[in-house]
C-alpha positions, 0 to 999 in steps of 0.5 A: 081549884084556881089554875094559877101557874105553880111549880113544886120543888121536891128533893131526893132527900132532906137538905138538898137545897130546896129552900134556897132554890125556892128563895132564889126563884122567888127573887128571880121571878119577882125581878121579872115583874111577876107576883110570886108567892112561896108555899110549903104545905108541911115544915118541920123546924124549930126555926120559925118566924112571926107574921104581922098577924101574930102567927108563926111559920117556918123561917125558910118561908119567911125568907122566901116571902122576903125574896118575893117582896111580900110580907110573910103569911100563915098561908105560906106554911099552913102546917108547921111541926116543932119537934119537942122530943125524939118522937113528938112535936108541937103542931101549928096549923095556919099559924096557931098551936093546934096541939101536940102529937107523937110521930104515929099520932101525926101520921094518922092526923095528916089526912085531916090537915089536907083541907087546910093545906089546900085552902091556904094554897088556893088563897095564895094562888088568887093573889099570885102570878106563880106559886113556888112550892117546896116539898119536904124531905123526899117523896120516895119514903114509901112508909110515909106515903099514906095521907101525905100532905108534904110531897106527892100527896099535895102535888096530886091533890092540887095538880102541881107539876114537880121538878126533882132536885138532886144534891151532887155534893152528897154523891150518887146523884144519878141514882138518887134522881132515878131511884126516887122516880122509880119508887113513885106510883105511875100517877106521881111520876107523871107529875115530874116535868124536870130535874135540877142537879144542885151544889155542883163544884168544879167544871160542869161540863164534866157532867154533860155525859150524865144528863142524857142518862138522867133524862132517860131514867126520869122521862123528863128534861134536866133544867140545869146544873146549879153550881155551889152557891158559896154565900148560902150561909148568909141566909137563914137556914131552915133547920138545925142540920145546917149547924152540922160541921158549920164553920165558926164564921161566915167570912174568911180571914180577919183577926178574931178579936171576939169569941162567942160560945153557943152550946148546941142544945138538942132542941135548939130553936131560932138559931138564925139569931147568931147569923149576924154575929157570924158575919162579923169579920172579928167574931169567932162564933163556936157551936159547941157540940155535945161531949166538948167543953165550952172554950175557956177563952170565950168572951161570951156564952150565948144560951140559945132558944129552945123548944123544950127548955127544961129538957135542954136545961137538963142536957146542959147540966149533963154535959157539964156546961153549967160548970163551964159557965160558972168558970167562964163568969169567974174569969170575967166573961159574959153570958146572954140568954135568949128566950129559952136560954133566958129562962134557963138563967133564972132560979127555977122554971115551973111547968104546972100544966105540963106544957113541955111534957111532964109537969114539974119544976126545974132548978135554973142556973141561978145566974139571974134572980128571976123565975119562969112559969110556963103556960099554954098561951104562946106569945107571938109578936113582932117588937121594936124598941131600944137597948137601955145600956146603949140607947141603940134601936132594936127590932125582932120578935117574941115567940115563947110560952111562959112568963118570967118575973123577979127582982132582976127585971128591975134592970131590964135589957130592953125598952119596947113599945109594950114596956120594959123587957128582959133582965140583967144581973147587978154586975151587968155580966149576965143578961136575958131577953125573950126577943129573937133577932136582936143582932140584926140591928147594926147599931145594937150589934156593934154596941153589944160587941164593943162591950166584949172587946174594943173594936172599930165600927164594922161595915156590915149592914146585915139587912142589906147583906141579906137582900144583896145575897138574895139578888146574887142567888137570883143571878146565880140561878138565871145563869144556871137554869132555864128559867123560861122553860121552868115558867112554861112548865108552871104555866102548863099546870 
């Protein structure tokens, strides 16, 4: 294989900051003039992005590509698992749906996916000065080691050096780092060339005495202690774990003139749609957990995307949220459904071929006079156009299975290059669209929010803020890590 400089960041567990660190390093090395490419062999997430070629990859890899200053490609995430139930997932290979598998079946499938993983990694290596690889979860899950393509299985096959990431915020970081290494095989431990302690709060000098202990236990140097990066919430998250205990706003202070309620569905997808709203100083966006009623003072109920629309619709009813929505509308509130949420707003959802599981028909919420038929063909396309109500430009992407039609589509929400899209109720209080990413457009976002409450024009320029945050993250890592030494490790591969 091509021996382009490469480095793999593996974690002592999920949500230790691997995705963010890879994004920051992509921007930092790009700022040094290097051609950088991100890579994650296997991702499990319902937060996905559409590439220019009309394929899908994990949202985290799309962000990392942006940090590297390149367009996202399927080679950056050759295997994407999109959970559809507690034990099953849709399997995406090099951007296209390959099939569906439960956990045990996928465990047996993994070894057959390694050729595609290595093929994608090789292609990226040919166009890069350095490839920054993100692991998945923890390499110490010994029960999943057979056929591994996500962590040490890939690192061994591609002979990529590894830096181990520990999250001090969780506690027990010393034991996590050393214990992870001890659970690895000797040939796997030999690939560990350093570690990073992430999310430190307070005085880093208080950790000085721990570093020699970690280095002795790992047999590799500590490459830095990274302070907690407070602006991490301004960047799209990889998976729904980030919604756990999430605040209602990304910015402190401000008078919250507009309240938006989002029911947290079990298979919520593409929830980074909300991020630009949460970044507005006058918006209070509430993620409503199961067991809680939708707030009665909300201005908008936003039904999010879903990987399993019919199952999530059933759960929405089980939580009594359908009744809450009816009361919300009687009080004069508005409802917006995006993608799966749009499908839920209609009269019925028909799945004749069992695309989402058992074939059948689900009664929708009946708030839009449309019907949806699910089919096996997935629409994946970047789109642009304008909102008809305001005339403001919009852009985003479609990522859905099924077609929606009915009388309310004569009042579309958007005019796109391929035609009119979405639907609105006769009174304008209920609307739906298949387009993700709408609220990233500053003009549209302001126009939409202004229909909920009178407001002045916000200074927020969302796309600019994302790049400014990536630049800030890169500077943050330049200060905390020995990037020269990390580059040396990558080049020694």
